[in-house]
C-alpha positions as CSV (number, residue, x, y, z in Angstrom):
1,M,7.3,-5.2,-23.4
2,S,8.5,-3.1,-20.3
3,S,12.0,-3.4,-20.3
4,P,13.9,-2.5,-16.8
5,L,16.4,0.6,-16.7
6,K,19.2,-0.8,-14.6
7,I,20.0,-4.3,-13.9
8,S,20.0,-3.7,-9.9
9,R,16.6,-2.6,-10.1
10,T,15.6,-6.2,-12.2
11,A,17.0,-8.1,-9.4
12,S,15.5,-6.5,-6.7
13,L,12.2,-7.5,-8.5
14,L,12.8,-10.9,-8.7
15,G,11.3,-12.1,-5.5
16,A,8.3,-10.8,-6.6
17,V,7.9,-12.1,-9.9
18,L,9.7,-14.9,-10.0
19,I,8.3,-17.2,-6.4
20,V,5.2,-15.4,-6.2
21,G,2.7,-17.9,-4.9
22,F,4.4,-20.8,-3.0
23,A,6.1,-21.0,0.5
24,L,9.2,-19.9,0.6
25,P,11.6,-21.9,2.6
26,G,10.7,-21.2,6.5
27,Q,7.5,-20.2,5.3
28,A,5.5,-23.5,6.1
29,T,2.3,-24.3,4.1
30,T,0.4,-25.5,6.9
31,S,-3.2,-25.3,5.9
32,G,-5.3,-27.9,4.4
33,P,-5.0,-31.6,5.2
34,E,-1.5,-32.8,5.6
35,G,-1.8,-36.5,4.9
36,V,-3.9,-39.1,3.2
37,P,-7.0,-40.5,5.6
38,G,-5.7,-44.0,6.9
39,L,-1.9,-43.5,5.9
40,Q,-1.1,-41.7,9.3
41,S,-0.8,-45.2,11.4
42,D,0.4,-42.9,14.4
43,I,-3.3,-41.6,14.2
44,M,-5.2,-44.7,13.9
45,G,-3.1,-46.1,16.7
46,S,-1.1,-48.8,15.3
47,S,2.6,-49.3,15.8
48,F,4.6,-46.2,13.8
49,T,8.4,-46.5,13.3
50,R,10.0,-42.3,13.4
51,G,9.4,-40.7,10.2
52,S,7.2,-43.3,8.2
53,T,4.2,-40.9,8.4
54,I,3.4,-38.6,5.5
55,A,3.4,-35.9,8.4
56,G,6.5,-37.2,10.0
57,R,8.7,-37.1,6.6
58,F,6.9,-33.3,5.4
59,L,7.5,-31.7,8.6
60,A,11.4,-33.7,7.9
61,S,11.3,-32.7,5.0
62,R,10.4,-28.7,5.7
63,H,13.2,-28.8,8.6
64,A,15.8,-30.0,6.4
65,E,15.4,-27.4,4.2
66,V,15.2,-24.7,6.6
67,V,18.8,-25.8,7.7
68,G,19.9,-26.0,4.3
69,D,20.1,-29.6,3.2
70,L,18.0,-29.0,0.0
71,V,19.4,-32.7,-0.8
72,A,17.9,-34.6,1.7
73,A,14.4,-32.0,1.5
74,A,14.2,-33.1,-2.0
75,D,14.0,-36.6,-1.5
76,M,12.0,-36.6,1.2
77,T,9.8,-34.8,-0.7
78,S,10.4,-37.1,-3.6
79,E,9.2,-39.9,-1.7
80,I,5.9,-38.3,-0.2
81,I,5.0,-36.1,-3.5
82,D,2.5,-38.6,-4.9
83,Q,0.6,-39.2,-1.3
84,V,-0.3,-36.3,-0.4
85,P,-3.1,-34.2,-2.0
86,E,-2.0,-31.8,-5.2
87,T,-2.0,-28.6,-3.8
88,E,-0.6,-25.6,-5.6
89,N,1.4,-24.8,-2.9
90,S,2.5,-28.3,-2.6
91,R,3.6,-29.1,-5.9
92,R,5.1,-25.5,-6.4
93,R,7.4,-25.9,-3.2
94,A,8.4,-29.5,-4.4
95,H,9.2,-28.0,-8.0
96,L,11.3,-25.1,-6.3
97,L,13.3,-27.6,-3.5
98,M,13.7,-30.1,-7.6
99,I,15.4,-27.1,-8.9
100,S,17.7,-25.8,-5.6
101,A,19.1,-30.0,-5.6
102,G,19.9,-30.2,-8.6
103,R,17.0,-32.4,-9.4
104,L,15.7,-31.3,-13.2
105,D,14.3,-34.4,-14.5
106,K,12.2,-34.7,-11.3
107,A,11.7,-30.5,-11.7
108,A,10.4,-31.0,-15.2
109,A,7.6,-33.5,-14.2
110,L,6.8,-31.1,-11.5
111,A,7.0,-28.3,-13.7
112,R,4.1,-29.6,-15.6
113,D,2.0,-30.0,-13.1
114,V,2.9,-26.5,-12.1
115,L,1.8,-25.1,-15.8
116,E,-1.8,-27.0,-15.3
117,T,-2.6,-24.5,-12.6
118,N,-0.4,-21.6,-13.5
119,A,0.6,-21.2,-17.0
120,A,3.2,-18.2,-17.4
121,D,4.9,-19.7,-13.8
122,P,8.3,-18.5,-14.4
123,L,9.9,-21.4,-12.7
124,A,8.6,-24.5,-14.5
125,I,8.9,-22.5,-17.9
126,Y,12.3,-22.3,-17.4
127,T,13.0,-25.7,-16.1
128,L,11.1,-27.1,-19.2
129,Y,13.4,-24.8,-21.5
130,V,16.2,-26.7,-20.0
131,I,14.7,-29.9,-21.0
132,A,14.1,-29.2,-24.0
133,L,17.4,-28.0,-25.2
134,R,19.5,-30.4,-23.5
135,E,16.8,-32.8,-25.7
136,G,17.3,-30.6,-29.1
137,R,13.7,-29.4,-29.2
138,F,14.5,-25.9,-30.2
139,E,10.7,-24.9,-31.7
140,D,9.4,-25.8,-28.1
141,A,12.0,-23.5,-26.2
142,E,11.6,-21.1,-28.5
143,A,7.5,-21.2,-27.6
144,L,7.6,-21.4,-23.9
145,P,8.8,-18.1,-22.8
146,A,6.1,-16.6,-24.8
147,D,3.4,-16.5,-21.6
148,I,6.3,-15.0,-19.1
149,K,5.2,-11.8,-17.9
150,A,7.9,-9.3,-19.1
151,A,8.7,-8.0,-15.9
152,G,11.5,-7.1,-13.9
153,V,14.4,-9.7,-14.3
154,N,12.1,-11.8,-16.8
155,G,12.2,-8.8,-18.7
156,I,15.5,-9.8,-19.5
157,L,15.5,-13.6,-19.2
158,A,12.7,-14.1,-21.9
159,P,14.2,-12.3,-24.7
160,L,17.4,-13.9,-24.2
161,L,16.1,-17.4,-23.9
162,K,13.9,-17.0,-26.6
163,A,16.7,-16.0,-29.1
164,W,19.3,-19.0,-27.9
165,A,16.1,-21.4,-29.3
166,L,16.3,-19.4,-32.4
167,A,19.5,-19.8,-32.8
168,G,19.2,-23.6,-32.1
169,Q,16.9,-23.2,-35.5
170,E,19.7,-21.4,-37.1
171,K,17.3,-18.1,-37.5
172,T,20.6,-16.1,-36.8
173,D,18.8,-13.0,-38.0
174,E,16.0,-13.5,-35.9
175,A,18.1,-14.0,-32.8
176,L,19.6,-10.9,-33.1
177,L,16.4,-9.1,-33.9
178,A,15.2,-10.2,-31.0
179,L,18.0,-8.9,-28.4
180,Q,17.6,-5.4,-30.3
181,S,15.8,-3.4,-28.0
182,L,17.2,-5.1,-24.7
183,A,20.8,-4.1,-26.7
184,G,19.8,-0.8,-26.3
185,E,18.5,-0.3,-22.6
186,T,20.6,1.4,-20.5
187,G,22.6,-1.2,-18.3
188,L,21.6,-4.0,-20.8
189,A,23.6,-3.5,-23.0
190,P,26.5,-5.1,-22.5
191,I,24.9,-8.6,-21.5
192,A,22.5,-8.3,-24.4
193,G,25.6,-7.5,-26.7
194,L,27.6,-10.1,-25.3
195,H,25.1,-12.4,-26.3
196,Q,24.6,-11.2,-30.0
197,A,28.0,-11.7,-30.1
198,Y,27.6,-15.4,-29.4
199,I,25.0,-16.0,-31.4
200,A,26.7,-14.1,-34.6
201,D,29.7,-15.8,-34.0
202,L,28.0,-18.9,-33.8
203,G,26.1,-18.6,-37.2
204,G,29.1,-17.9,-38.8
205,E,28.2,-13.8,-39.4
206,A,32.2,-12.5,-38.1
207,T,31.0,-8.8,-39.1
208,R,28.0,-8.6,-37.4
209,A,29.7,-10.7,-34.4
210,E,32.5,-8.1,-33.9
211,E,30.1,-5.4,-33.9
212,A,27.8,-6.5,-31.1
213,F,31.6,-7.7,-29.4
214,R,32.3,-4.0,-29.9
215,L,28.9,-2.2,-28.9
216,A,29.1,-4.5,-25.4
217,L,32.5,-3.3,-24.6
218,E,32.0,0.5,-25.5
219,K,29.0,0.5,-23.1
220,S,30.8,-1.6,-20.4
221,N,32.0,2.3,-19.5
222,G,35.8,1.0,-19.2
223,R,35.1,-2.4,-16.7
224,P,34.0,-4.8,-19.0
225,S,32.9,-8.7,-17.6
226,L,35.5,-11.1,-17.6
227,Q,33.6,-13.0,-20.2
228,L,33.5,-10.2,-22.7
229,V,37.3,-9.7,-22.7
230,D,38.2,-13.5,-22.7
231,S,35.3,-14.3,-25.6
232,F,36.5,-10.9,-27.8
233,A,39.7,-11.5,-26.9
234,R,39.7,-15.0,-28.5
235,F,37.2,-13.6,-31.6
236,L,39.8,-11.1,-32.6
237,V,42.8,-13.7,-32.4
238,R,40.4,-15.8,-34.7
239,Q,40.0,-12.5,-36.8
240,D,44.3,-12.0,-36.8
241,K,44.0,-9.4,-34.8
242,S,46.3,-10.4,-32.1
243,E,47.9,-6.7,-31.0
244,E,44.2,-5.6,-30.2
245,A,42.9,-8.5,-28.2
246,R,46.9,-8.2,-26.2
247,A,45.7,-4.7,-25.4
248,L,42.2,-6.0,-24.3
249,V,43.5,-8.3,-21.6
250,Q,46.4,-6.4,-20.6
251,T,43.9,-3.6,-19.5
252,F,41.8,-6.1,-18.0
253,V,44.4,-7.4,-16.0
254,S,45.4,-3.6,-14.6
255,Q,42.4,-3.4,-13.7
256,N,42.0,-7.1,-11.6
257,P,46.0,-7.6,-11.2
258,D,45.5,-10.8,-8.9
259,T,42.9,-12.6,-10.7
260,L,44.2,-16.1,-12.5
261,L,40.5,-16.6,-14.6
262,I,42.2,-14.4,-17.5
263,E,45.2,-17.1,-17.8
264,P,43.4,-18.9,-20.3
265,V,42.6,-16.2,-23.0
266,Q,46.5,-15.6,-21.8
267,Q,47.8,-18.4,-23.1
268,V,45.8,-18.1,-26.5
269,L,48.1,-14.9,-26.9
270,D,51.2,-16.1,-25.9
271,G,50.4,-19.0,-28.7
272,D,50.1,-22.1,-26.2
273,A,46.5,-22.9,-27.0
274,E,44.4,-22.7,-29.6
275,P,41.9,-19.2,-29.8
276,E,38.6,-21.6,-29.6
277,R,34.9,-19.9,-28.9
278,I,33.8,-20.4,-24.5
279,I,30.5,-20.6,-26.0
280,V,30.5,-23.4,-28.4
281,N,26.8,-24.6,-28.8
282,V,23.1,-23.1,-28.0
283,E,23.2,-25.3,-24.9
284,H,26.4,-23.6,-23.6
285,G,25.0,-20.2,-24.3
286,A,21.5,-20.4,-22.5
287,A,23.6,-22.0,-19.6
288,E,25.6,-18.6,-19.3
289,V,22.2,-16.8,-19.4
290,F,21.3,-18.6,-16.6
291,R,25.1,-18.0,-15.0
292,N,24.7,-14.3,-15.8
293,I,21.5,-14.1,-13.8
294,S,22.7,-15.8,-11.2
295,G,25.8,-13.9,-10.7
296,L,23.2,-10.9,-10.5
297,L,20.8,-12.0,-8.1
298,N,23.9,-12.9,-5.9
299,R,25.2,-9.2,-5.8
300,E,21.7,-8.4,-4.5
301,R,21.7,-11.0,-2.0
302,L,19.2,-13.1,-3.5
303,R,20.8,-16.3,-3.0
304,T,17.8,-18.6,-3.0
305,E,17.3,-17.4,-6.5
306,A,20.6,-17.4,-7.1
307,L,21.2,-20.8,-6.5
308,M,18.2,-22.0,-8.4
309,F,19.6,-20.5,-11.6
310,V,23.1,-21.8,-11.4
311,R,21.3,-25.1,-11.4
312,L,19.7,-24.5,-14.4
313,S,22.6,-23.6,-16.1
314,L,24.4,-26.5,-14.8
315,G,21.4,-28.4,-16.4
316,L,22.9,-27.2,-19.3
317,E,26.9,-27.6,-19.0
318,P,27.9,-29.7,-15.9
319,D,30.9,-29.5,-16.1
320,N,31.1,-25.4,-16.1
321,P,33.7,-24.6,-13.4
322,T,32.3,-21.1,-13.1
323,A,29.2,-22.3,-12.4
324,L,30.7,-25.4,-10.4
325,Y,32.7,-22.7,-8.4
326,S,29.3,-20.5,-7.8
327,L,27.1,-23.1,-6.6
328,G,29.7,-24.0,-3.9
329,Q,29.7,-20.4,-2.9
330,L,26.4,-20.6,-2.4
331,L,25.6,-23.9,-0.1
332,E,28.5,-22.8,1.6
333,R,26.7,-19.1,2.5
334,R,23.8,-21.8,2.9
335,L,26.3,-22.8,5.6
336,R,26.6,-26.6,4.0
337,D,30.4,-26.8,3.7
338,D,30.4,-30.5,3.4
339,L,28.5,-29.9,-0.4
340,A,30.3,-27.6,-0.9
341,I,33.3,-29.1,-0.5
342,E,31.7,-32.6,-3.3
343,V,30.9,-29.4,-5.8
344,Y,34.5,-27.7,-5.7
345,R,35.9,-31.3,-6.0
346,Q,34.2,-31.4,-9.3
347,I,36.2,-28.7,-11.1
348,G,38.9,-30.1,-13.2
349,R,42.8,-29.1,-12.2
350,D,43.1,-27.5,-16.0
351,T,40.9,-24.7,-15.3
352,P,41.9,-21.5,-13.1
353,Y,39.2,-22.2,-11.0
354,S,40.6,-25.1,-9.2
355,W,43.3,-22.6,-7.4
356,Y,39.9,-20.9,-6.2
357,A,38.4,-24.2,-5.3
358,R,40.9,-26.0,-3.6
359,L,41.0,-22.6,-1.5
360,S,37.5,-22.6,-0.7
361,I,37.9,-26.7,0.5
362,A,40.5,-25.5,2.7
363,D,38.0,-23.3,4.4
364,A,35.5,-25.2,4.3
365,L,37.4,-28.3,6.1
366,H,38.6,-25.6,8.7
367,G,34.6,-24.7,9.1
368,Q,34.2,-28.8,9.8
369,K,36.8,-28.9,12.7
370,Q,39.3,-30.6,9.5
371,S,42.0,-28.9,10.1
372,D,45.3,-30.7,9.9
373,E,43.4,-31.7,6.6
374,A,43.2,-28.3,4.9
375,I,46.5,-27.5,6.5
376,A,47.6,-30.2,4.4
377,I,45.9,-28.9,1.3
378,L,47.3,-25.6,1.6
379,N,51.1,-26.9,2.2
380,D,50.3,-29.0,-1.1
381,M,49.7,-25.6,-3.2
382,V,52.8,-23.0,-1.1
383,E,55.0,-24.1,-4.0
384,E,52.6,-24.5,-6.9
385,R,52.5,-20.8,-7.3
386,V,55.4,-18.9,-5.7
387,D,54.4,-15.6,-7.3
388,R,50.9,-15.8,-5.1
389,S,50.3,-14.9,-1.5
390,D,46.8,-15.7,-0.9
391,V,47.2,-19.2,-0.2
392,M,50.3,-18.4,2.3
393,R,47.8,-15.9,4.0
394,S,45.1,-18.7,4.0
395,L,47.1,-21.0,5.7
396,A,48.8,-18.5,8.4
397,D,44.8,-17.3,9.5
398,I,44.1,-21.5,10.1
399,L,47.4,-21.5,12.0
400,R,46.5,-18.8,14.0
401,I,42.9,-19.8,14.8
402,E,44.6,-23.4,15.6
403,K,46.4,-21.4,18.0
404,R,50.0,-22.5,16.6
405,F,51.3,-19.2,16.5
406,D,54.7,-19.1,15.5
407,E,54.1,-21.4,12.3
408,A,51.4,-18.8,11.6
409,I,54.1,-15.8,12.1
410,E,56.4,-17.8,9.6
411,A,53.2,-18.3,7.1
412,Y,52.3,-14.2,7.6
413,D,56.1,-13.6,7.1
414,R,55.9,-15.5,3.6
415,A,53.1,-13.7,2.8
416,H,54.4,-10.4,3.1
417,D,57.3,-11.6,1.5
418,R,55.7,-12.6,-1.5
419,Q,53.4,-9.2,-1.7
420,G,57.2,-7.7,-1.7
421,G,56.8,-6.0,1.3
422,K,53.6,-4.3,0.4
423,A,51.5,-5.4,3.1
424,D,48.0,-4.1,3.7
425,W,46.0,-3.8,6.7
426,Q,44.3,-6.9,6.8
427,L,47.7,-8.8,6.9
428,L,49.8,-6.3,9.5
429,Y,46.1,-6.8,11.5
430,T,45.8,-10.5,11.3
431,R,49.9,-11.3,11.6
432,G,50.0,-8.6,14.7
433,I,47.4,-10.8,16.5
434,A,49.8,-13.8,16.2
435,L,52.5,-12.0,17.4
436,E,50.2,-10.8,20.1
437,R,49.1,-14.2,21.1
438,A,53.0,-15.3,20.9
439,K,53.9,-13.0,23.3
440,R,55.6,-10.6,21.0
441,W,54.3,-7.3,21.3
442,E,56.8,-5.2,20.0
443,R,56.4,-6.5,16.6
444,A,52.2,-7.3,17.1
445,E,52.6,-3.0,18.3
446,K,54.0,-2.0,15.4
447,D,52.4,-4.2,12.9
448,F,48.8,-2.9,14.8
449,L,49.8,1.2,14.0
450,G,51.0,0.4,10.7
451,A,48.1,-1.3,9.9
452,L,45.9,2.4,11.3
453,E,48.4,3.7,8.8
454,L,46.6,2.4,5.9
455,E,43.9,1.6,7.3
456,P,42.9,4.8,10.0
457,D,40.0,4.3,12.3
458,Q,39.5,0.6,11.0
459,P,37.2,-0.5,13.6
460,L,38.7,-3.8,13.7
461,V,42.5,-2.9,14.8
462,L,41.5,0.2,17.0
463,N,39.8,-2.1,19.1
464,Y,42.3,-4.7,19.3
465,L,45.3,-2.6,19.7
466,G,43.2,-1.0,22.6
467,Y,42.4,-3.5,24.5
468,S,45.4,-5.0,24.3
469,W,47.0,-1.5,26.0
470,V,44.1,-2.3,28.5
471,E,44.8,-5.2,29.0
472,Q,49.0,-4.1,29.8
473,G,47.5,-1.1,31.7
474,V,49.2,1.3,29.3
475,E,47.8,4.3,27.1
476,L,44.2,4.0,28.7
477,E,43.4,7.5,27.6
478,R,43.8,6.5,24.2
479,A,42.9,3.2,24.7
480,K,39.5,4.7,25.6
481,T,39.2,7.2,22.8
482,M,40.5,4.4,20.1
483,I,37.7,2.0,21.3
484,E,34.7,4.6,21.5
485,T,35.2,5.3,18.1
486,A,35.3,1.6,17.1
487,V,31.9,1.3,18.6
488,A,30.9,4.0,16.7
489,K,31.3,2.4,13.6
490,R,30.1,-1.2,15.3
491,P,27.9,-0.7,18.2
492,E,26.1,-4.1,17.0
493,D,29.2,-5.6,17.9
494,G,29.6,-7.4,21.6
495,Y,33.5,-7.6,21.4
496,I,33.9,-4.2,20.6
497,T,31.2,-2.9,23.4
498,D,33.0,-5.3,25.7
499,S,36.9,-3.7,25.1
500,L,35.4,-0.2,25.5
501,G,33.4,-1.0,28.7
502,W,36.8,-2.9,30.3
503,V,38.6,0.3,29.5
504,L,36.3,2.0,31.7
505,Y,36.5,-0.8,34.5
506,R,40.2,0.2,34.0
507,L,39.8,3.6,34.4
508,G,37.8,3.6,37.7
509,E,34.0,4.7,35.7
510,Y,33.0,1.7,37.2
511,P,28.3,2.6,36.6
512,A,29.3,2.8,32.9
513,A,31.8,0.3,32.9
514,V,28.9,-2.2,34.0
515,D,26.5,-0.7,31.8
516,L,28.5,-1.2,28.8
517,L,29.5,-4.8,29.6
518,E,25.7,-5.9,30.1
519,R,25.0,-4.6,26.8
520,A,28.1,-6.4,25.1
521,V,27.0,-9.6,27.3
522,A,23.6,-9.4,25.6
523,L,25.3,-9.3,22.2
524,E,27.6,-12.0,23.0
525,P,25.6,-14.5,25.4
526,G,28.0,-17.4,24.9
527,D,31.5,-15.8,25.2
528,P,33.3,-16.0,28.9
529,V,35.8,-13.8,28.7
530,I,32.9,-11.0,28.3
531,N,30.8,-12.8,30.9
532,D,33.9,-12.5,33.3
533,H,34.1,-8.8,33.0
534,L,30.3,-8.5,34.0
535,G,31.1,-10.4,36.7
536,D,34.4,-8.4,38.1
537,A,32.6,-5.2,37.5
538,Y,29.4,-6.3,38.9
539,W,32.1,-7.2,42.1
540,I,33.8,-4.2,42.3
541,V,30.2,-1.9,41.9
542,G,29.1,-4.4,45.2
543,R,26.4,-6.6,43.2
544,E,28.1,-10.1,44.9
545,N,25.2,-12.2,44.4
546,E,25.5,-11.2,40.3
547,A,29.1,-11.9,39.8
548,H,28.7,-15.1,41.5
549,F,26.2,-16.0,38.9
550,Q,28.1,-14.3,36.2
551,W,31.9,-16.9,37.1
552,I,29.2,-19.4,37.6
553,R,28.2,-19.2,33.9
554,V,32.0,-18.8,32.8
555,L,32.5,-21.6,33.7
556,S,29.7,-23.8,31.5
557,L,31.6,-22.1,28.1
558,E,34.2,-23.9,27.9
559,P,36.6,-21.2,28.6
560,D,40.6,-21.5,28.3
561,A,42.4,-22.7,30.8
562,D,43.6,-19.3,32.0
563,V,40.5,-18.1,32.6
564,E,38.8,-21.0,34.0
565,A,41.6,-21.1,36.4
566,E,41.4,-17.2,37.4
567,T,37.5,-17.3,37.5
568,R,37.9,-20.6,40.1
569,L,40.2,-18.9,42.4
570,K,37.1,-16.1,42.5
571,L,34.5,-18.3,43.0
572,E,36.3,-20.2,45.8
573,G,37.0,-17.1,47.4
574,K,41.0,-16.9,47.0
575,K,41.4,-13.8,44.8
576,E,38.8,-10.8,44.7
577,P,39.0,-8.6,41.2
578,S,41.5,-5.9,42.0
579,P,40.9,-2.7,39.5
580,L,44.4,-0.4,38.9
581,P,44.9,1.6,42.0
582,P,44.1,5.2,41.4
583,G,46.6,7.4,39.6
584,K,49.1,4.1,38.3
585,K,49.5,3.7,34.7
586,R,46.5,6.3,34.2
587,D,46.9,8.9,31.1
588,I,49.9,7.8,29.7
């Protein structure tokens, strides 16, 4: 068995190990027949209803898959899967979609078909493993991973899943032995040791459980996971070692001062809750394995694979808040805020994940242009935890984006107070934007400069402050230096590139300004202000026809009222771009 030495390396290999052989999203399998002859009525010349043909539904399912609507893709694929030729690729793609959409019963039926052509297909095996555990068929579950090649992430998954299947048969000794090699691997000892501890604890082996917990803690290099701290602390309380448990939790809190997720075990230490196990049965143990792997893959930005594994986890423990929250996050990254909101709303209020879920719901609603509902959710939360600033900051950000600047400033001020007056650069920066837009420049400038004291050369702050100075016609050389630094740090940012082009325009360096503003428009072609700047620069260098073209384009991009009014005056010949007269407010 060739286990990897580092978790990060195993994650990077997953794509090649897990999903080799079937089409990934965006890679359509188009070779071969697309439908059964005689069923494609549009080809036969008969009347035809859009979406009623096999080819039409196949294409619709592919489109749904590409845009991230995996549920719709799975539904349409389910409708046609029995009407298309049984090719290896078609079955594997359908199986992938069913897992991704959480349709595990349908995925299981397809998994059996997949295994007929590839007996070692990992995803098919993992799907059937979940079904076997749900049905209490632990011997079948134990046998399933045997055919998986021990390479990449499968080198972690297979022994962990085998161990839990053995635990389901009350073979604790064999289960612990199955993880012994993994527990000796650099980088894998914390996860293997944690699962050894879970299995030993469930099997009534308290001494061996404690040994495994301590090994996992030792191998965590001073940064143990929340799962390890929570589980071990509860175990220690059950063993009448509450002081050690308290010290363990306090160390974790000192390293992670803002997290609410440690609260349940803190309640145990305070005597307000029983020290119940986190993993109470074999199904939950295997679900934790899939969650662990999903988290690892997500950190490696293998998010399609992470989504599948969190779905497998939920197949064994449907109400687990950690898995539900992770699923919501992954759906948001697929730009499916609507589906993410549905998932977040399944998280119960009796878990600290509820706080984070409601913050995420508000953010997702705002992304769907439902800002009033988002603001209402956040307003309901602001007095729930008066010691926390995150809700005030989320509220302030939405109010700022909605151009309710005075309300945003008030919310930022309250967030600042809740942080004990210890602002970070992001708070000062965002509050500075709200202050500048509210025409309260003196405070805004102070916040921007304060942000730079905390985070020197921060490109966003350098750009906003530098651009603001340019618009006021002050500190132009200093602004130029600042924005040049910002561009060097973020050369592909069209807004920062525009700022540098605009400061060169204001300094009279017109040819260089045109070059930069053209690049800015190429980077952000849909921004009306950047297009307006380029039009002004074209005009100044005598390229009047191109200037008119840019200004006409500005009007097509839904500019703000002020920009629209200025642009119309220029197009009507009632106003011309006028750079600063030589020497005016330069080099201040």
